[in-house]
PATILO-680420 format. One line per 10 residues: number of its first residue (from 1); for each residue x, z, y of N, C-alpha, C. Coordinates in Angstrom, 1 decimal, decimal comma, m for minus. Example, Ala and Ser with C-alpha at 12.3 -4.5 7.8 and 13.67 -1.06 7.14 Angstrom:
BEGIN
1 = 13,2 7,8 m5,7 12,3 7,8 m4,5 13,2 7,8 m3,3; 12,8 7,1 m2,2 13,7 7,1 m1,1 12,9 7,9 0,0
***
This chain:
BEGIN
1 = 18,5 1,8 m28,9 18,2 1,5 m30,2 16,7 0,7 m30,0; 16,1 m0,1 m30,7 14,8 m0,9 m30,7 13,8 0,2 m30,6; 12,8 m0,7 m30,4 11,3 0,1 m30,5 10,8 0,5 m31,4; 10,4 2,0 m31,5 10,2 2,5 m32,5 9,0 2,1 m33,9; 9,3 2,3 m34,9 8,3 2,0 m36,0 6,8 2,5 m35,1; 6,7 3,5 m34,6 5,4 4,4 m34,9 4,9 3,7 m33,5; 5,7 3,0 m32,4 5,3 2,2 m31,4 4,8 0,9 m31,4; 5,7 0,6 m32,7 5,3 m1,2 m33,2 3,9 m1,2 m33,6; 3,8 0,3 m34,9 2,4 0,3 m35,2 1,2 0,2 m34,7; 1,4 1,2 m33,4 0,1 1,4 m32,8 m0,1 0,1 m31,6
11 = 1,1 m0,8 m31,3 0,7 m2,0 m30,6 m0,3 m2,6 m30,8; m0,1 m2,9 m32,8 m0,9 m4,1 m32,8 m2,4 m3,8 m32,9; m3,1 m2,6 m32,4 m4,1 m2,0 m31,7 m4,4 m2,3 m31,0; m3,7 m3,0 m29,8 m4,0 m3,9 m28,4 m4,8 m5,2 m28,5; m4,6 m5,7 m29,6 m5,5 m7,1 m29,6 m7,0 m7,1 m29,2; m7,4 m5,9 m30,1 m9,3 m5,9 m29,7 m9,3 m5,5 m28,4; m8,5 m4,6 m27,7 m8,6 m4,0 m26,6 m8,5 m5,0 m25,2; m7,1 m5,6 m25,7 m7,2 m6,1 m24,0 m7,1 m7,7 m24,4; m7,6 m8,3 m25,6 m7,7 m9,8 m25,8 m6,8 m10,5 m26,4; m6,6 m11,8 m25,8 m5,4 m13,0 m26,4 m4,3 m12,5 m25,8
21 = m3,9 m12,1 m24,7 m3,1 m12,0 m24,2 m2,0 m10,9 m25,3; m2,9 m10,0 m25,1 m2,4 m9,1 m26,2 m1,5 m9,4 m27,6; m2,3 m10,7 m27,7 m1,9 m11,3 m29,2 0,1 m11,6 m29,2; 0,3 m12,2 m27,9 1,6 m12,4 m27,6 2,2 m11,4 m27,3; 1,4 m10,0 m26,4 2,3 m9,1 m26,5 3,2 m8,5 m28,0; 1,9 m8,3 m29,1 2,6 m7,8 m30,2 3,2 m8,5 m30,7; 3,2 m9,9 m30,5 4,4 m10,6 m31,9 6,0 m10,9 m31,1; 5,8 m10,5 m29,3 7,3 m10,8 m28,7 7,5 m8,9 m28,6; 7,3 m8,0 m29,0 7,5 m6,7 m28,3 8,4 m6,0 m28,8; 8,5 m6,3 m30,1 10,2 m6,0 m30,9 11,5 m6,7 m30,4
31 = 11,3 m8,0 m30,0 12,3 m8,6 m29,4 12,8 m7,9 m27,6; 11,1 m8,1 m27,3 11,4 m7,6 m25,6 11,9 m6,1 m25,2; 11,4 m5,3 m26,3 11,4 m4,0 m25,8 12,0 m3,3 m26,3; 13,1 m2,3 m25,6 14,2 m1,3 m26,7 13,6 m0,2 m26,3; 13,7 0,9 m27,2 13,2 2,6 m26,5 14,2 3,5 m26,7; 14,3 4,4 m25,7 15,8 5,6 m25,9 14,7 6,7 m26,0; 14,7 7,6 m26,8 14,1 8,6 m27,2 14,8 9,9 m27,0; 14,1 10,7 m26,4 14,7 12,1 m26,1 15,3 12,4 m25,1; 15,7 11,4 m24,3 16,4 12,0 m23,4 16,3 12,8 m22,6; 17,4 13,7 m22,5 17,5 15,1 m21,9 17,0 14,9 m20,3
41 = 16,2 15,0 m19,5 16,5 15,1 m18,0 16,5 16,6 m17,2; 16,9 17,5 m18,3 17,0 19,1 m17,6 16,4 19,9 m18,6; 17,3 21,1 m18,1 17,3 22,2 m19,2 17,3 23,4 m17,8; 15,8 24,0 m18,4 15,5 25,2 m17,4 15,4 26,6 m18,7; 15,6 27,5 m18,7 15,3 28,7 m19,6 15,8 28,5 m20,7; 16,9 27,6 m21,1 17,3 27,6 m22,3 16,3 26,4 m23,0; 15,6 25,3 m21,9 14,4 24,7 m22,8 14,9 23,2 m22,6; 14,8 22,7 m23,3 15,5 21,1 m22,7 14,5 20,2 m22,9; 14,3 19,7 m21,3 13,2 18,8 m21,1 13,5 17,2 m21,6; 12,7 16,7 m22,1 13,4 15,5 m22,5 11,8 14,5 m22,3
51 = 12,2 13,1 m22,0 11,3 12,0 m21,9 12,1 11,0 m23,0; 11,1 9,7 m23,3 11,6 8,4 m23,5 11,2 7,3 m22,5; 12,4 6,3 m22,6 12,3 5,0 m21,9 11,8 3,8 m22,6; 11,2 3,4 m22,8 11,0 1,9 m23,1 10,9 0,8 m22,2; 11,3 0,0 m22,2 12,1 m0,9 m21,5 12,5 m2,3 m22,1; 11,8 m3,2 m21,0 12,6 m4,5 m21,5 13,9 m5,0 m21,5; 14,7 m5,1 m22,2 16,1 m5,2 m22,1 16,4 m5,9 m21,8; 16,0 m7,3 m21,8 16,3 m8,5 m21,8 16,0 m8,9 m20,5; 15,5 m7,9 m19,4 14,6 m8,6 m18,1 15,8 m9,3 m17,4; 15,3 m10,3 m16,3 16,2 m10,9 m15,4 15,9 m10,4 m14,1
61 = 15,2 m9,7 m13,8 15,1 m8,7 m12,9 14,4 m7,1 m12,9; 14,4 m6,5 m12,0 13,7 m4,9 m12,2 12,6 m5,0 m11,8; 11,6 m4,2 m13,2 10,4 m4,3 m13,5 9,4 m3,4 m13,1; 7,9 m2,9 m12,7 7,2 m2,1 m12,4 8,2 m1,0 m13,4; 7,7 0,4 m13,4 7,4 1,3 m14,6 6,4 1,7 m14,1; 5,7 2,4 m15,3 4,5 3,7 m15,3 5,3 5,2 m16,0; 4,9 6,1 m15,2 5,4 7,2 m15,4 4,6 8,1 m16,3; 3,8 8,2 m17,5 2,8 9,0 m18,4 3,4 10,1 m18,2; 2,4 11,1 m18,1 2,7 12,8 m17,8 1,4 13,2 m19,3; 1,8 13,7 m20,1 0,5 13,9 m21,2 m0,1 15,2 m20,5
71 = m1,6 15,5 m20,9 m2,5 16,7 m21,2 m2,5 17,9 m21,9; m3,4 18,5 m22,1 m3,0 19,6 m22,5 m3,4 21,1 m22,1; m4,1 21,1 m20,5 m3,8 22,2 m20,1 m3,2 23,1 m20,0; m2,3 22,5 m19,7 m0,3 23,0 m19,6 m0,2 23,9 m20,6; m0,8 23,5 m21,5 m0,7 25,1 m23,0 m0,6 24,6 m24,0; m0,9 22,9 m23,9 m0,3 22,4 m25,4 0,0 20,8 m25,4; 0,1 19,8 m26,5 0,6 18,6 m26,3 1,8 18,3 m26,1; 2,1 17,3 m26,2 3,6 16,3 m26,3 3,6 15,0 m26,5; 4,7 14,4 m25,8 5,0 12,8 m25,4 4,3 12,2 m26,7; 5,0 12,7 m27,7 5,0 11,8 m28,9 2,8 11,6 m29,2
81 = 2,4 12,3 m28,7 0,9 12,0 m29,0 0,2 11,4 m27,9; 1,2 11,0 m26,8 0,5 10,2 m25,4 1,3 8,9 m25,4; 2,0 8,4 m26,8 2,7 7,1 m27,0 1,5 5,8 m26,7; 0,3 6,2 m26,7 m0,5 5,1 m26,7 m0,9 4,3 m25,5; m0,8 5,6 m24,4 m1,5 5,6 m23,3 m0,5 4,5 m22,3; 0,9 4,2 m22,8 1,8 3,5 m21,8 1,4 1,9 m22,3; 0,7 1,7 m23,3 0,7 0,2 m24,1 m0,3 m0,5 m23,1; m1,1 m0,1 m21,9 m1,4 m0,9 m21,0 m0,5 m1,8 m20,3; 0,1 m0,9 m19,7 1,3 m1,3 m18,6 2,6 m1,6 m19,4; 2,9 m1,7 m20,8 3,8 m2,6 m21,2 3,0 m3,9 m21,7
91 = 2,1 m4,1 m22,3 1,0 m5,3 m21,6 1,3 m5,9 m21,0; 1,6 m5,4 m19,7 2,1 m6,1 m18,4 3,0 m6,5 m17,9; 4,1 m6,2 m18,8 5,6 m6,6 m18,6 6,1 m5,2 m18,1; 5,6 m4,4 m17,9 6,0 m3,1 m17,5 7,5 m2,6 m18,1; 7,7 m1,1 m17,8 8,7 m0,3 m18,1 7,8 0,7 m18,3; 8,3 2,0 m19,1 7,7 3,2 m19,2 8,4 4,3 m19,4; 7,9 5,0 m19,3 8,8 6,4 m19,3 7,4 7,4 m19,4; 8,3 8,3 m20,9 7,0 9,4 m21,1 7,6 10,3 m21,4; 6,8 11,3 m20,3 7,8 12,9 m20,1 6,9 13,8 m20,7; 8,1 14,6 m21,0 7,6 16,2 m21,3 8,2 17,1 m20,5
101 = 7,5 18,4 m21,0 7,5 19,4 m19,4 7,2 20,5 m20,6; 7,8 21,9 m20,1 7,6 23,1 m20,4 6,3 23,5 m20,3; 5,9 23,9 m21,7 4,0 24,6 m21,7 4,6 26,1 m20,9; 3,2 26,9 m20,7 3,1 28,0 m20,0 3,9 28,8 m21,3; 4,1 28,5 m23,0 4,3 29,2 m23,4 6,0 29,6 m23,4; 6,7 28,2 m22,6 7,6 28,5 m22,3 8,1 29,2 m21,0; 7,3 28,4 m20,1 7,1 29,0 m18,8 5,9 28,8 m17,9; 5,5 29,7 m17,2 4,4 29,9 m16,5 4,4 28,8 m15,2; 3,4 29,1 m14,5 3,3 28,0 m13,5 4,3 28,5 m12,5; 5,1 27,9 m11,6 4,7 26,1 m11,4 5,8 25,4 m12,4
111 = 6,6 25,7 m13,5 7,0 25,4 m13,8 6,9 23,6 m14,3; 5,8 23,6 m14,8 5,5 22,1 m15,4 5,8 21,1 m13,9; 4,8 21,5 m13,0 5,5 20,7 m11,7 6,9 20,5 m11,5; 7,6 22,0 m11,3 8,9 21,4 m11,2 9,7 20,4 m12,3; 9,3 20,8 m13,5 10,3 19,9 m14,5 9,4 18,2 m14,0; 8,1 18,1 m13,9 8,2 16,9 m13,9 8,5 15,8 m12,5; 8,9 17,0 m11,4 9,6 16,3 m10,2 11,0 15,9 m10,6; 11,7 16,9 m11,5 13,1 16,4 m12,2 13,0 15,3 m12,4; 11,7 15,3 m13,5 11,9 13,9 m14,4 11,9 12,3 m13,1; 10,9 12,6 m12,2 11,1 11,5 m11,4 12,5 11,1 m10,6
121 = 13,1 12,3 m10,5 14,4 12,3 m9,7 15,3 11,3 m11,0; 15,0 11,6 m12,3 16,1 11,0 m12,9 15,4 9,7 m13,3; 14,9 9,2 m13,4 14,1 8,4 m13,5 14,8 7,2 m12,2; 14,5 7,5 m11,1 15,1 6,7 m10,2 16,4 6,8 m9,9; 17,3 8,1 m10,6 18,6 7,9 m10,4 19,3 7,3 m11,6; 18,5 6,7 m12,8 18,7 6,2 m13,7 18,1 4,7 m13,6; 17,6 4,3 m12,8 16,4 3,0 m13,0 17,6 1,9 m13,6; 18,2 1,4 m12,5 19,0 0,2 m13,1 19,3 0,0 m14,6; 19,8 1,3 m15,3 20,1 0,8 m16,8 19,0 0,4 m17,5; 18,0 0,9 m16,7 16,4 0,6 m17,3 15,9 m0,9 m17,1
131 = 16,8 m1,2 m15,8 16,3 m2,5 m15,7 14,5 m2,1 m15,1; 14,5 m0,9 m14,4 13,4 m0,6 m13,7 13,4 m0,5 m12,2; 12,6 m1,4 m11,6 12,7 m0,9 m9,8 12,2 0,7 m9,1; 12,9 0,9 m8,7 12,4 2,4 m8,4 11,6 2,6 m6,8; 11,0 1,4 m6,7 10,3 1,2 m5,4 8,9 0,5 m5,4; 8,8 0,7 m7,2 7,7 0,1 m8,2 7,7 1,2 m9,3; 7,1 2,5 m8,6 6,9 3,3 m9,9 5,3 3,8 m9,9; 4,8 4,2 m10,6 3,1 4,1 m10,9 3,6 5,9 m11,4; 2,8 6,7 m11,1 2,8 7,9 m12,4 1,2 8,3 m12,3; 1,2 8,4 m13,2 m0,2 8,9 m14,4 0,0 9,9 m15,6
141 = m1,9 10,5 m15,7 m1,7 10,8 m16,7 m3,5 11,5 m16,8; m3,5 12,2 m18,0 m4,6 12,4 m18,2 m5,0 14,2 m18,0; m6,0 14,7 m17,4 m6,1 16,0 m17,2 m5,1 16,6 m16,5; m4,5 18,1 m17,4 m3,3 18,7 m16,9 m2,0 17,5 m16,3; m1,9 16,2 m17,5 m0,8 15,1 m16,8 m1,6 14,6 m15,4; m2,7 14,4 m15,4 m3,5 14,0 m13,9 m3,2 14,8 m12,9; m3,4 16,1 m13,3 m3,0 17,2 m11,9 m1,3 16,8 m12,2; m0,2 17,0 m13,1 0,9 16,8 m12,9 1,4 15,2 m12,2; 0,7 14,3 m12,3 1,0 13,4 m12,0 0,8 13,1 m10,5; m0,7 13,9 m9,9 m0,8 14,0 m8,7 0,4 14,8 m7,8
151 = 0,7 15,9 m8,6 2,1 16,8 m7,8 3,2 15,7 m8,2; 3,2 15,4 m8,8 4,8 14,4 m8,9 5,0 13,8 m7,8; 3,7 12,6 m7,9 3,5 11,8 m6,8 3,4 12,2 m5,5; 3,0 13,2 m5,0 2,7 13,9 m3,7 3,7 14,9 m2,9; 4,3 15,9 m3,7 5,5 16,5 m3,5 6,4 16,0 m2,8; 6,8 16,6 m1,5 7,8 15,7 m0,9 9,1 17,3 m1,4; 10,4 16,9 m1,2 11,6 17,6 m1,3 11,7 19,1 m0,5; 11,3 18,9 0,6 10,7 19,9 1,6 9,7 20,7 0,9; 8,9 20,4 m0,2 7,9 21,3 m0,5 8,8 22,7 m1,6; 10,2 22,3 m2,0 10,6 23,5 m2,6 10,5 23,4 m3,8
161 = 9,7 22,5 m4,7 9,5 22,5 m6,3 10,7 21,8 m7,4; 11,5 21,3 m6,4 12,4 20,4 m6,8 13,6 20,7 m6,4; 13,8 21,7 m6,1 15,2 22,4 m5,8 16,3 22,3 m7,2; 15,9 22,8 m8,1 16,5 23,5 m9,1 17,1 22,0 m9,6; 16,1 20,6 m9,4 16,8 19,5 m10,3 18,3 19,1 m10,1; 18,7 18,7 m11,3 19,8 18,0 m11,5 19,9 16,6 m10,2; 21,5 16,8 m9,8 21,0 15,5 m8,8 22,8 15,4 m8,3; 23,1 14,4 m7,4 23,8 13,8 m7,0 23,8 14,3 m5,5; 24,7 15,0 m5,2 24,5 15,1 m3,3 24,0 13,8 m2,8; 23,3 13,7 m1,6 23,2 12,9 m0,8 22,2 12,0 m0,9
171 = 21,7 12,0 m2,8 20,7 11,3 m3,0 19,3 11,1 m2,4; 19,0 9,8 m2,1 17,5 9,5 m1,3 16,4 10,4 m2,2; 15,7 10,4 m1,7 14,3 11,5 m1,7 13,5 10,1 m2,8; 13,5 10,4 m3,7 12,4 9,5 m4,6 10,8 9,5 m4,5; 10,2 8,6 m4,5 9,0 8,2 m3,7 8,3 7,2 m4,8; 6,8 7,5 m5,1 6,6 6,7 m5,9 5,3 5,4 m5,3; 4,8 4,8 m6,2 4,1 3,7 m5,1 2,7 3,7 m5,4; 2,2 4,7 m6,5 0,9 4,5 m6,8 0,6 5,7 m7,7; m0,1 6,3 m7,7 m1,0 7,9 m8,8 m2,4 6,8 m9,7; m2,1 7,3 m10,8 m3,6 7,3 m11,4 m3,6 8,3 m12,3
181 = m4,7 9,0 m11,5 m5,1 9,9 m11,6 m6,4 10,3 m12,5; m6,3 10,6 m14,1 m7,2 10,7 m14,9 m7,9 11,9 m15,1; m9,3 12,3 m14,2 m9,7 13,7 m14,5 m8,9 14,9 m14,2; m7,8 15,0 m13,6 m6,6 15,7 m13,3 m7,3 17,0 m12,3; m7,0 18,2 m12,0 m7,2 19,4 m11,7 m6,8 19,3 m10,1; m7,6 18,9 m8,9 m7,1 18,9 m8,0 m6,8 20,6 m7,0; m7,5 21,3 m7,5 m7,6 22,8 m6,8 m7,0 23,9 m8,0; m6,5 23,9 m8,0 m5,3 25,3 m9,1 m6,8 26,7 m9,2; m6,6 26,8 m7,6 m7,2 28,0 m7,2 m8,6 28,3 m8,1; m9,5 27,0 m7,9 m10,5 27,2 m8,2 m11,0 27,4 m9,6
191 = m10,0 27,1 m10,6 m10,3 28,1 m11,9 m9,9 28,9 m12,2; m9,4 29,5 m11,2 m8,9 31,6 m11,6 m10,2 32,3 m11,6; m11,3 31,8 m11,3 m12,5 32,9 m10,7 m13,5 32,1 m10,4; m15,0 32,9 m10,6 m16,0 31,9 m10,4 m16,4 31,3 m11,3; m17,6 30,5 m10,9 m18,4 29,3 m12,0 m17,4 28,4 m12,7; m16,1 28,4 m12,2 m15,3 27,2 m12,3 m14,4 28,0 m13,4; m14,3 29,1 m13,8 m12,9 29,7 m14,5 m12,8 29,3 m15,6; m11,4 29,2 m15,9 m10,6 28,6 m17,2 m9,7 29,0 m17,5; m9,9 29,6 m19,1 m8,5 30,6 m19,5 m7,7 29,8 m19,8; m7,6 28,1 m19,7 m6,6 27,7 m19,7 m5,6 27,5 m18,2
201 = m5,9 28,1 m17,0 m5,4 28,3 m16,1 m5,1 29,1 m15,7; m5,9 30,4 m16,7 m5,4 31,8 m16,0 m4,3 32,0 m17,4; m4,1 31,1 m18,3 m2,9 31,3 m19,2 m1,6 30,4 m18,5; m1,6 29,5 m18,0 m0,8 28,7 m17,2 0,2 29,7 m15,9; m1,2 30,1 m15,2 m1,0 31,1 m14,3 m0,1 32,5 m14,9; m0,8 32,9 m15,8 0,0 34,3 m16,1 m0,8 35,4 m15,2; 0,2 36,4 m15,4 0,0 37,7 m14,6 0,2 38,1 m13,3; 1,2 37,0 m13,0 2,2 37,5 m11,8 0,7 38,2 m10,6; 1,8 38,9 m9,7 0,8 39,1 m8,5 0,9 37,9 m7,5; 1,5 37,2 m8,0 2,0 35,8 m6,4 1,0 34,6 m7,3
211 = 0,6 34,9 m8,3 m0,3 33,8 m9,0 m1,3 32,9 m7,9; m1,7 33,7 m6,8 m2,6 33,0 m5,9 m1,5 32,1 m4,8; m0,7 32,4 m4,6 0,0 31,7 m3,9 0,5 30,5 m4,7; 1,1 31,0 m6,1 1,8 29,6 m7,0 0,5 29,0 m7,4; m0,8 29,3 m7,3 m1,8 28,2 m7,7 m1,7 27,2 m6,5; m1,6 28,0 m5,2 m1,8 27,2 m4,2 m0,5 26,0 m4,0; 0,5 26,5 m4,2 2,0 25,7 m4,4 1,7 24,6 m5,4; 0,7 24,7 m6,5 0,6 23,8 m7,9 m0,3 23,1 m7,6; m1,4 23,2 m6,4 m2,7 22,4 m5,9 m2,0 21,1 m5,2; m2,7 20,0 m5,9 m2,5 18,3 m5,4 m3,3 18,4 m3,9
221 = m4,5 19,1 m3,1 m5,3 19,2 m2,5 m4,3 19,9 m1,1; m3,3 20,9 m1,5 m2,5 21,1 m0,9 m1,5 20,4 m0,2; m1,3 18,8 m0,7 m0,1 18,3 m0,1 m0,9 16,5 0,4; m2,0 16,9 0,8 m2,8 15,6 1,4 m1,9 15,4 2,4; m1,2 14,1 2,9 m0,7 14,0 4,0 m0,9 12,2 4,5; m0,9 12,0 5,3 m1,0 10,6 5,9 m0,7 9,5 5,2; 1,3 9,9 4,6 2,1 9,2 4,2 1,9 8,6 3,1; 0,8 9,7 2,0 1,3 10,1 1,3 1,0 8,4 0,0; 1,3 8,5 m1,2 0,9 7,1 m1,7 m0,9 6,5 m2,0; m0,8 5,5 m2,6 m2,7 5,3 m2,7 m2,8 5,8 m4,2
231 = m4,0 6,4 m4,4 m4,5 7,2 m5,7 m5,6 6,6 m6,2; m6,1 6,4 m7,5 m7,0 6,4 m7,9 m7,2 7,3 m8,9; m8,5 7,8 m9,2 m8,9 8,7 m9,6 m10,1 8,3 m10,6; m10,0 8,3 m11,6 m10,9 8,2 m13,0 m11,6 9,4 m13,3; m12,7 9,8 m13,3 m13,3 11,1 m13,7 m15,1 10,9 m14,1; m15,3 11,9 m14,9 m16,6 11,8 m15,3 m17,3 12,8 m14,8; m18,6 12,4 m14,6 m19,6 13,1 m13,8 m19,8 14,5 m14,3; m20,0 14,5 m15,7 m20,6 15,3 m16,5 m19,5 16,2 m17,2; m17,9 16,2 m16,6 m16,9 16,8 m17,1 m17,2 18,7 m17,2; m16,8 19,0 m18,2 m17,0 20,8 m18,0 m15,4 21,2 m18,5
241 = m14,3 20,6 m18,2 m13,4 21,3 m18,5 m12,6 21,2 m17,0; m12,4 19,6 m16,6 m12,3 20,1 m15,5 m13,3 19,6 m13,9; m13,7 20,2 m13,6 m14,9 19,8 m12,5 m14,8 18,6 m12,1; m16,1 17,8 m11,8 m16,3 16,7 m11,4 m15,9 16,9 m10,2; m16,7 18,2 m9,4 m16,1 18,5 m7,9 m14,7 18,3 m7,5; m14,1 18,8 m8,3 m12,6 18,1 m7,8 m11,7 17,0 m7,6; m12,4 16,1 m7,9 m12,5 14,5 m7,7 m13,3 14,0 m6,5; m14,0 14,6 m6,3 m14,8 14,7 m5,0 m14,2 15,1 m3,9; m13,8 16,4 m4,4 m13,0 17,2 m2,8 m11,8 16,5 m2,7; m11,1 16,1 m3,8 m9,7 15,2 m3,6 m10,0 13,6 m2,4
251 = m11,3 13,0 m3,0 m11,2 11,8 m2,4 m11,7 12,2 m0,7; m12,5 13,2 m0,9 m12,6 13,5 0,7 m11,4 13,7 1,4; m10,6 14,6 0,9 m9,4 15,0 1,7 m8,4 13,9 1,8; m8,2 12,9 0,8 m7,9 11,9 0,9 m8,4 10,8 2,2; m9,5 10,6 1,9 m10,3 9,9 3,3 m9,8 10,5 4,8; m10,1 11,8 4,5 m9,8 12,6 6,2 m8,4 11,9 6,5; m7,7 12,0 5,5 m6,0 12,1 6,1 m5,5 10,5 6,3; m6,7 9,4 6,0 m6,3 8,5 5,6 m5,2 7,6 4,7; m5,8 8,3 3,4 m4,8 8,1 2,4 m5,5 6,9 1,5; m5,0 5,4 1,5 m5,9 4,9 0,5 m6,4 5,7 m0,7
261 = m7,4 5,2 m1,3 m8,0 6,1 m2,8 m9,1 5,3 m2,9; m9,4 5,6 m4,4 m10,7 5,0 m5,2 m10,8 6,2 m6,0; m12,3 6,6 m5,9 m13,0 7,4 m7,0 m13,9 6,6 m8,2; m13,5 6,3 m9,1 m14,1 5,8 m10,1 m14,9 6,6 m11,0; m16,1 6,6 m10,8 m16,9 7,7 m11,6 m17,8 7,2 m12,9; m17,4 7,7 m13,9 m18,0 7,1 m15,4 m19,4 8,2 m15,3; m20,7 7,7 m15,0 m22,0 8,3 m15,0 m22,0 9,2 m16,6; m22,0 10,2 m16,9 m22,8 10,4 m17,7 m21,8 11,5 m18,4; m20,3 11,1 m17,9 m19,1 11,2 m19,0 m18,8 12,8 m19,1; m18,3 12,9 m19,9 m17,4 14,4 m20,3 m15,9 14,4 m19,8
271 = m15,0 15,4 m20,5 m13,8 15,5 m20,3 m12,9 14,4 m21,1; m13,3 13,3 m20,4 m12,1 12,1 m21,4 m13,2 11,4 m22,5; m12,3 11,4 m23,4 m13,1 10,6 m24,9 m14,3 9,2 m24,4; m13,8 8,2 m23,7 m14,7 7,6 m22,7 m15,1 6,5 m23,8; m16,1 6,1 m24,0 m16,6 5,1 m24,9 m15,4 3,5 m24,7; m15,4 2,5 m25,4 m14,4 1,4 m25,4 m14,8 0,7 m24,0; m16,1 0,4 m23,7 m16,8 0,0 m22,5 m16,3 0,7 m21,6; m16,9 1,9 m21,4 m16,2 2,6 m20,0 m14,4 2,8 m19,6; m13,8 2,5 m21,0 m12,3 3,0 m21,0 m11,9 1,5 m20,3; m12,2 0,3 m20,4 m12,1 m0,9 m20,5 m12,5 m1,2 m18,7
281 = m13,8 m0,8 m18,3 m14,0 m0,6 m16,7 m13,2 0,0 m16,1; m13,0 1,1 m16,5 m12,0 1,9 m16,0 m10,2 1,3 m15,5; m10,0 0,6 m16,7 m8,7 0,1 m16,4 m8,4 m1,4 m15,5; m10,2 m2,0 m15,7 m10,2 m2,9 m15,1 m9,7 m2,4 m13,3; m10,7 m1,6 m12,9 m10,6 m0,9 m12,1 m9,6 m0,4 m11,6; m8,4 m0,2 m12,7 m7,2 0,6 m12,2 m5,9 m0,3 m11,8; m6,3 m1,2 m12,3 m5,5 m2,8 m12,0 m5,9 m3,6 m11,0; m7,4 m3,4 m10,8 m7,6 m4,4 m9,3 m6,9 m3,5 m8,4; m6,8 m1,9 m8,1 m6,4 m1,1 m7,2 m5,2 m1,3 m7,0; m4,3 m1,4 m8,4 m2,8 m1,5 m8,2 m2,6 m2,7 m7,8
291 = m3,0 m3,6 m7,8 m3,0 m5,0 m7,5 m2,6 m5,0 m5,7; m3,4 m4,3 m5,0 m3,5 m4,5 m3,6 m2,1 m4,0 m2,9; m1,8 m3,5 m3,7 m0,3 m2,9 m3,6 0,8 m3,7 m4,3; 1,2 m4,7 m4,7 1,9 m5,2 m5,3 2,6 m5,1 m6,5; 1,7 m4,4 m7,2 1,9 m3,5 m8,8 0,6 m4,6 m9,5; 1,4 m5,7 m9,9 0,6 m6,4 m11,1 1,7 m6,9 m12,1; 0,9 m7,4 m12,6 1,5 m8,0 m14,2 3,2 m8,7 m14,0; 4,1 m8,2 m14,8 5,2 m9,5 m14,3 5,2 m10,5 m15,3; 5,4 m12,0 m14,4 5,2 m12,9 m14,8 6,4 m13,7 m16,3
***
């Protein structure tokens, strides 16, 4: 199926954001990109987990891809409302995968973490069909999606949270090339009590007597290791939904382990909804960071 009307409609808003280069993108996107919607990458508890793939169907070589995971405190949101977030990467000639996962109403933690790991495995397994380079995958998301981007990229098979993923026997363990974390939770347990207690975290963890252990297993900082992919974090220092301290402690842990990383702080900003100027500066920092790891626009 060719790219949907909804996606084509929002593409035309790129011009004022990304300038002259985006003009050609809006003219060419309909011919260049196809979209495959609502692909089922796994079924858990009777719930079909789905994703969309937007890809350059006539690419002569495999291209990088962004994996976008939507936010919503693990309790609301969907991939349809997140399609705009893939546009900066599509404008670079990349492919994009827009991932949905189980909300707390369907399954409590760590279900969302498990689902996104399964989505990553599906993407790697099917990369060739969509002209995607499985060695150049960048996973990103905002808020809860930032948290899930971190766990998706930082976990290993041996951590046990993708044990139920469909797959072929003996397939290679998936790896991501970089993580772009927009104000994601880095310490889940910190949100369950004390000054940083958040109702959305309590709802996601539920009332299980093992919730402290589940919180630890769902916490990105638990998986900081030297061999982890490079990570850039964008966070407002006045965020009252996901504390800015999460970004700082993540940076400190990554620095200590020698993982390439950057914290891009937006002074005085809250939980997202940055100004156009702030957003452009953040993306400039992201693209500069990714370029260090051969993650550049496709010529």
